[in-house]
C-alpha positions, 0 to 999 in steps of 0.5 A: 500500500502506498502513502497516498492510499494510507492517507486516504484511509486515515482521512476516511477513519478521521471523518467517521470518528468526527461524525461520532464525536459530533456535539460532544465538544461545545466551544465558544469563540470570540475574535476576528472573522474575515474573508480569505482569498486563495489563488492557485498558480501553475508555478510560484513566480520568481522575483520580477516575474508574474504567473497567471491565476489558474483558480480563485476561491474565497474562504472564511478566515481570520483567527476565529473563522479559521479556528471555527472551521477546523473545530467544526470539522473535528466534530465540535459544536461551535458558537462564534461572536465576532470582535468589532473594531 
Protein backbone atom coordinates (compact mmCIF):
# COMPACT_ATOMS: atom_id res chain seq x y z
CA UNK A 1 0.00 0.00 0.00
CA UNK A 2 1.48 3.37 -0.98
CA UNK A 3 1.47 6.54 1.13
CA UNK A 4 -1.44 8.12 -0.82
CA UNK A 5 -3.63 5.09 -0.10
CA UNK A 6 -2.65 5.18 3.59
CA UNK A 7 -3.51 8.90 3.74
CA UNK A 8 -6.91 8.26 2.14
CA UNK A 9 -7.68 5.52 4.69
CA UNK A 10 -6.65 7.80 7.59
CA UNK A 11 -8.89 10.60 6.23
CA UNK A 12 -11.90 8.25 5.98
CA UNK A 13 -11.29 7.00 9.52
CA UNK A 14 -10.86 10.56 10.80
CA UNK A 15 -14.13 11.71 9.20
CA UNK A 16 -16.01 8.72 10.62
CA UNK A 17 -14.64 9.41 14.09
CA UNK A 18 -15.50 13.12 13.76
CA UNK A 19 -19.10 12.17 12.96
CA UNK A 20 -19.23 10.02 16.10
CA UNK A 21 -17.87 12.92 18.20
CA UNK A 22 -20.37 15.45 16.75
CA UNK A 23 -21.76 17.59 19.54
CA UNK A 24 -19.58 16.15 22.30
CA UNK A 25 -17.42 19.28 22.40
CA UNK A 26 -19.11 22.66 22.83
CA UNK A 27 -16.80 25.58 22.12
CA UNK A 28 -17.41 29.34 22.24
CA UNK A 29 -15.09 31.50 20.16
CA UNK A 30 -14.65 35.27 20.22
CA UNK A 31 -12.39 37.09 17.80
CA UNK A 32 -11.78 38.29 14.28
CA UNK A 33 -13.64 36.82 11.32
CA UNK A 34 -12.81 37.91 7.80
CA UNK A 35 -12.69 36.63 4.25
CA UNK A 36 -9.59 34.97 2.87
CA UNK A 37 -8.74 34.84 -0.82
CA UNK A 38 -6.86 31.86 -2.17
CA UNK A 39 -5.18 31.86 -5.59
CA UNK A 40 -3.84 28.80 -7.39
CA UNK A 41 -0.88 29.33 -9.70
CA UNK A 42 0.86 26.86 -12.00
CA UNK A 43 4.18 27.86 -10.53
CA UNK A 44 5.43 30.35 -7.99
CA UNK A 45 6.85 33.42 -9.80
CA UNK A 46 10.49 34.37 -9.41
CA UNK A 47 11.37 37.97 -8.45
CA UNK A 48 10.20 40.46 -11.10
CA UNK A 49 8.15 37.79 -12.90
CA UNK A 50 4.44 37.02 -12.85
CA UNK A 51 2.22 33.97 -13.06
CA UNK A 52 -1.37 33.81 -14.21
CA UNK A 53 -4.05 32.80 -11.71
CA UNK A 54 -5.45 29.36 -12.56
CA UNK A 55 -8.12 29.18 -9.86
CA UNK A 56 -9.59 31.51 -7.25
CA UNK A 57 -11.56 30.69 -4.11
CA UNK A 58 -12.89 32.72 -1.20
CA UNK A 59 -12.99 31.19 2.29
CA UNK A 60 -13.94 32.21 5.78
CA UNK A 61 -10.80 33.33 7.56
CA UNK A 62 -9.33 35.30 10.40
CA UNK A 63 -8.18 33.74 13.64
CA UNK A 64 -11.69 32.88 14.82
CA UNK A 65 -13.19 31.92 11.47
CA UNK A 66 -10.40 29.51 10.61
CA UNK A 67 -10.39 28.02 14.11
CA UNK A 68 -14.17 27.52 13.99
CA UNK A 69 -13.95 25.79 10.61
CA UNK A 70 -11.31 23.33 11.84
CA UNK A 71 -13.03 22.63 15.17
CA UNK A 72 -16.35 22.05 13.43
CA UNK A 73 -14.72 19.58 11.04
CA UNK A 74 -13.44 17.71 14.12
CA UNK A 75 -16.97 17.32 15.44
CA UNK A 76 -17.21 20.26 17.84
CA UNK A 77 -20.34 22.34 18.27
CA UNK A 78 -19.03 25.86 17.72
CA UNK A 79 -20.56 29.22 18.60
CA UNK A 80 -18.93 32.42 17.32
CA UNK A 81 -19.08 36.03 18.41
CA UNK A 82 -17.04 38.36 16.29
CA UNK A 83 -14.94 41.19 17.60
CA UNK A 84 -15.76 44.58 16.07
CA UNK A 85 -13.17 47.28 15.58
